[in-house]
N, C-alpha and C positions, 0 to 999 in steps of 0.2 A: 504493500500500500504506500503510494507516494504521498508524503506529507507536504502540504502547500501553505504558503503564507501570501496574503493579498495586501499589497500596498496601494491604498486608495480605495475608499468605500463610497464613491459617488455613483452616478448612474451606471457606468460601464463596470465598475467594481462589483456592484450588486448584480449585474447581468451575469458576470462570471461566477459569482457566489452561487447563484441559482443554477447555472448550467452545470457546475461541477457536482453540486449536492443532489441534483435531480437526474443527471444523465451520465456521470462518469463514475464507473464502479470501482476503478482501481486508484482513486485519489481521495484524500480527505483534507478538508480545510482545517488546519490547526490554529491559524491566527489571522486576524485582519488588523490593519493599522491605518489610521488617518488622523492628522492633527486637527482636522475640522469635522470630526465624526458627527454625523447627524443622528438625531434620536431615531429616525426611521431606519437608518443603516444599522444602528446598534440593536434595535428591536428585531430586525430581520436576522442578524447574525445570531442572536440569542435563540430565536425560534428554530434555527437550523442546528442548534447545539454546538456552535463554534466555541472552542474552549477558551481561547485567549483573544481579548479585544483591547487593542492598544491605541494610543495617540502618537507614539514615537515609533517610526518604522525600524529603528535600529534594534528594537526588541525582537523583531522577526529575523533580522540578519544574525543576531547573536544566538538564536535558538538552533542548537546542533541537530535537533530532531526534524527540522524543516529541510526538505530536499530541494524544493523549487519555489521561486517567488514570481508572482504575477504583478507586474508594474502597471497599475491602472490609475496612477496619479495624474496631475496636470502635465501637459506636454513639456513644459520647460524643466521638469524634473526627470523625465524618462531616461535620458542618458546618464545622469548622475546616479540615480537609483540602480540602473542596470549595472554600472561599474561597481558600485558598492556591493551589490548582490553577487556578482561574479567573484569579487575579491573575498567574499565570505564563503565561497565554494558552492553557491547555489545555481541550479539551472534557472533560466529566466524566460518567462513569456512577457513580452513588452507590447503594450498597445501601440498602434501606429499613431503618429510617426515616432521613430526613435528620437529624432530631433530635427529641427529645420536647418541646422548648421552641419554641413558635411564633415567639418573637422571634428565635431563632437561625436558623430557616428564613428569616425576613424578611431577615436579614443576608446569607444566601446569594443571595436574590433581588436584593437591592440590588447585590451584587458582579456578578451577571450583567448587570444593566442598565447598570452603569458600565464594563463590560469594553471594552477598546479595539477589539475586533473581535467580530462575532457568534460566540457559542459555543453548542454544543449541550449540554444537561444532561438526562440521562435518569435516572429513578428505578427501582430494581429490583423492580418488581411483575411477576415472571416469569410468574405465572399467566395474565396477559392474553395470553401467547404460547403457552399450552398448547393443543394441538389440540382437546381436548374443549371448553374454554371458548370458544375462538374459533368453533367450530362453533355453539355456542349463540348467541353474539353475531351471527353471520351470519344465522341463522334469524330473529332478532328484527329486525335491520336490513332484511332482505328482506321484512318484513311477514308472515311465515308464521304468526305467532301473533296478529297483529292488535295492538290497543292493549294494552300491558303493564299487567297488573292486580296481579300478585303474583310475588315472587321468593323462592325458598328456597335457602339455601346451608348445607350441612353440611360441617364441617371437623373431623376427629378424628384426633389423633396416636396411634400405637401404644403409646408409652411416655411418661410425664411427664418433664420436664427435672429436673435437681437443684434443690432448693429454693433453693440459693445463686444460681442463674441468674435467679431472679425479679426481684431488685432491679435488677440491671444491665440486664435486658431491658425493664424498664418494666411487666412483667406481661402477662397474657393479652390484654387489649384492644389494647395498643400493640405487642405482639410477634407474637402468633399470629393474632388476629382481624383485624388490620389488613389482611391480604390479602383477607379476606371483605368488609370494609367497602369496600375499593376495588372488589371484584367487583360489588357491587350497584350502584355508580355506573356501572361499565363496562357491565353487562348492561342496565340500565334506560335509559342515556343521559340520566340526570337526577341532580340533586343530592339528598342527604339533608337533610331539614329538621328532623327530630325523631327521637330514639331513646329507647327504654326498655330498660334492661339489668337482668337478674337473674343472680345467680351463686351458686355454692355450692362448698364443699370436700367432695368426695365420693370423692376418689381418694388424695390424699397429705396428711395433716394438716400436714406440714412446710411445704407450700406455703401453707396457711392461716396458719401461724405467721409466715411471711415476709411476710404482708400481701396475699396474692393469692387468687384463686379458681382452681379447676382445671376447672370446668364452668360454662358460661354460655350464655345466650340473649340475643339483642338483637332487638327488633322496631323497624322503622324506617318512617317515612313519607317518601315522596319528593316532590319539588317537582311532578312531573307527576301526583300523586294516587295512584300505585301504592304498594303496601305490600311490605315485605320482612321476612323472618325468617331469622336466622342462629343456628345452634347450634354450639358448640365443646366439645370434650372433650379433655383431656390424655391420655386412655387409652382406646383402643378395642382390645380384646384380639385382634381378628381382623385388624388391619392398618391401613394408612393410608387413611382413609375420606374421600373428596373428591367430593362430588356437588352438583349444582345443578339447579334447575328454574325455568323462566319460564312463567307462566300468562298468557294473553292472551284477548282477545275472540274470536279464531278458533281457539284451541286451546292446547296446551302443548308445550314442548320441554324435555327433560331429558337429563342425561348421567349415566353410571354410573362406577364405578371402573375404572381400568386393572387388568388381571389378568395373571398370568403366562401364561395361555392361556385360550381360550374353552371349554375342555373342560367338559362336563357329564356326569357319570356317573349313569345311572339303573339301579337294581337293585331287587330285592324289598325291600331294607332302606330304600330311600329315594333321593332325588335330591340329588346333591352337586355343587358347582362349586368353582373355585379361590377362595382368599381374595385380597383386594386386595394390591397390592405393599406391601412392608413400610414404606418411609419415603420422604421427599421426594426424596432423591438418585436413587432408582429411578424414582419417579413423574414427576419434573419435569426430568430432565436434558436432554431435547430442548428444553424451553421455555427453558432457560438459553442454549442455542445460538441459538435463534431471537431472543431479546431482544438478544444480542450482535450478531447479524447486523443487526438493526434499528437498533441504536445506531451501528454503523460505517456503515451505509447513510445514516443521517441526516447524518453528517458529510460523506460523499462527495457527497451530493446537495444539501447545504446547505439542509435542511428541518428543521423542529422534530421532535423525537422523539415517538413515539406516547404515551409516558408521561413527562410533564414535571414540573417543580417544583410546578406548581399541584396536580397529582394527589397528589404527596407531601405537600403542606401540607394538602389537604382530608382525606386519610386520617387524619392526626394530629388534626385538629380533631374529626372524628367519634369517634375512639378516646377522646379526652379527654372528650367529651360522654358516652360510655358509662361511663367511670370515675365521672364526676360523678353520672350517673343511678343507678348501683349504690350509691354512697356515700349519696345522699340519697333513694333509693327513690322516684323520680318520673321522669316523662318530662322530657327536657331538649332544648330547641331548640338547633340548631347555632349559631345567632347569639348564644347565651349565652357561647360560648367565644371 
């Protein structure tokens, strides 16, 4: 049984708390820590029977019975806490992004290389573990669409975040689209070599005043010659819109949105169906369980996790290239970053 400590008991920390305790048989949460621990988080932890509840994350790092640490704290602490956990001899699952600064990610990589024993480090790109996207990937890997020529990914939130969130999150490319930038690498099996980004403020002027965009497209060229197109919107009034398509020499494969039901009502007035699920907690909860299972399995089987630190670094490089492209209104090669 792998003993786990969770640093950060906010929304995503609570998601992982639930996902482990309800869906991962070979792991146990021994402790959580958060300096700003809410009453709700503490109540949830106690209801799950978590033995140790701290405000100081170092209590987790000092606990020799804890094998692995989940870093679910604020983005600006991810790299620091990752390094501290590695130095304490813990395996690490780090929520995305590791950091917005590539030099800090390099420090985490250096800590892993100098660790006294082999440690597993997984980055939280949970969409790779979603049943719909994994089905697309399997179809591609099985050769059912032939040589990949074009990938399209749409990702649209139902409501925009508060404008104040923009600065701490790093903006649309580093916070929201980063999942889609990782997805085109995942589906194509190839690296991004160049991006061209366009963006606009069409939803909330306050987001523009905070220095970000709320609507964006990115076209990308992959190393294997294929092309990709991503569109993001901070507000789709009909729900959480998450779709992708891969076109190849033998055909195409696409996924649709998850719906509350597959009911379609046909009457004289028209044909109607259910709207997509409302937000990411509904849409992706199962994927959070799957990524936790994969992380714990990688520790028990002593193998590298499916989504490692290289994937975390590459997603940030691409996102930074997108920001540069938007600012300079030109295509940007990834090797410029």
